[in-house]
N, C-alpha and C positions, 0 to 999 in steps of 0.2 A: 870257525872264528868265534871268539868268546862273545857272550851276550853284551858285556859292557862295551866292547869294541864296536859292535854293531850300532849300539845306541849313540856312541860318540860320532861314528861316521854319519849316521842319520842326522844328528844335530848339526854337524859341520855342513852337510849338503843343504839342509834347510836354512841355515844361517847364510850360506853363500847365495842361495836362491833369493832370500830376502834382500840381500845387498844388491843383487843384479836387478831384481824386480823393482826396487825402489829408485833406480837410476835410469837415465836414458842412455842409449848406445849412440855415441857420436852425435848427440843432439836430437836424435829421433825419439819420438814418444814410444814407450813400450806399451803395446796394446794387446790385451789378452781376452779370451772368451772360452766358452766350453760348449760342447754339443752332446746331446743325449743320443748316442749312436743307435741304440735299439729303436728309439722313437723315429729317427730319421729313416731307418731301414723299413720299419713297419708302415710309415706313411708315404713312402716314395711310391709314386704311381707305377713305376716299372716293377716294383716288388709285387704290388697288387695284381698287375697284369700277368706276371709270370706265375704267381700262385694260382690264378684262374686257369691258365693253360695247363699247369701240372695237375690241378684238380680234375680238369676235363679228361686228361690222359688217364688219370687214375680210375675215373669212373668208366671209361671205355675198357680198360683192362679188367676192371671188376665185372663188367658186363660179359666180357669174353670168358672170364673165369666161371661165372654163373652158368653160362651156356654150356661150357664143357662139363661142369658139375652135373647139370641136368641130363646131359647125354650119358654120363657115367651112371647116374641113378637108373635111367631107363635100361641100360645094359644089365645092371644088377637085378632089376625086376624081371627081365626076360630070361634070366639065367635059370630060374626054376622050371621053365617050360621045356628046357632042352634035355636031351638024353645025357647019360652019365659021361660018355666020351666027349660029346660036344660041350657039355657043361665044364669039363676040365680045361679044354682048349680056350673056351670063352673066359673062364676064370683067370687064366694067365693073361689074356688080352685086357681084361678089366684091371688086373694088377698093374700092368704096364701103363695103362691110361691113368690110373690113380697116381703112379709115380711121376708121370709126365705132368699131371695137374699140379702136384706138389712142387715140382721144379719150376713150372710156369709161375706159380704164385711167388716162390722165393726169388726167382730171377727178376720178375716184374717189380717187386718191392725194392730190390737192390738197385735196379736200373733207375727207378723213379727217385730214390734217395740220392744216387750219384748225380742225376740231372739237377735235382734241387740244390745240392751242394755246389755244383759247377755254376749254376745261375746265381746263387747267393754270393759266391766269390766274385763274380763279374760285377754284381750290383754293389758290393762293398767297395770294389775298386773305383767304380763310377762315383760313389758317395765320397770317397777319399779325394778323388780328383776335384769334385765339386766343392768340397770344403776348402781345398787348397786354392782354387780359383777365387772363391768367395773371400777367403782370408787375405789373399794377396790384393784383391781389388779394394778391400776395406782397410788395408793397412795394418792388419793384425800381425803381431810378432809371434804369438802362440795361440793355438786353438787346441784345447784338451778334450778328451773324451770324458764325459761326466761319470762314467763307470769307475774311474780311478780317483775321483775327487772325494774328499771327505766333506767338503762344503764348498759351495759356490753361490755367490749372490745372484739372484734371478736376473738382475740387470745385465749380467755377463753371459746369459744363456742365449745363444744364437740359433738354437735348434729349429724353431719355427721359420726363421728367415732362410736357413739352409734348405729346409723342405720346400719352401715356396720357390726358391731359385732352381732347385733340382727339377721340380715338377713343371716349371715354366720353361725349362731348357735354356735359360739365360743365366749368365753369370755377371750381372751388373754389380757395380761397387756396393759394398755393404754400407748401411747407414752408420754414421758416426755414433759411438757410444760414449 
């Protein structure tokens, strides 16, 4: 699509939006707000709790890794005390353990990342549902994510209110703006 055509389409969409935003729909007031989604995610108590659990799991796995690493170091130190035949057999065993240790580290990092992604997706769904309940109770026609806004008046930012509602596990009506 040509650049001029894109600008024309953008201008028509913006003009149409201005016309819609400036009028009420069947007599109802058009009420809009925006939310800073990363701030909601970061300050949601469930996010903090899940991060603490994942961090604990990560530390446990790191402890297990360190324990296995120390075992491997001891095996390498004792290698010099063995005869040539025994040293060769033990060397293969050490190599296997080293490979297992590398796989353990890689798999652990992958598993923790997948778990973090799964939890984040669930939390984002809860946040979206919470925003929908909040917006519906407050009579909002639109709630935008501030990440896509070029400008928004602070009076229309309902981020802190949404965080409070999510953390209190209630979805009471939003205050009138």
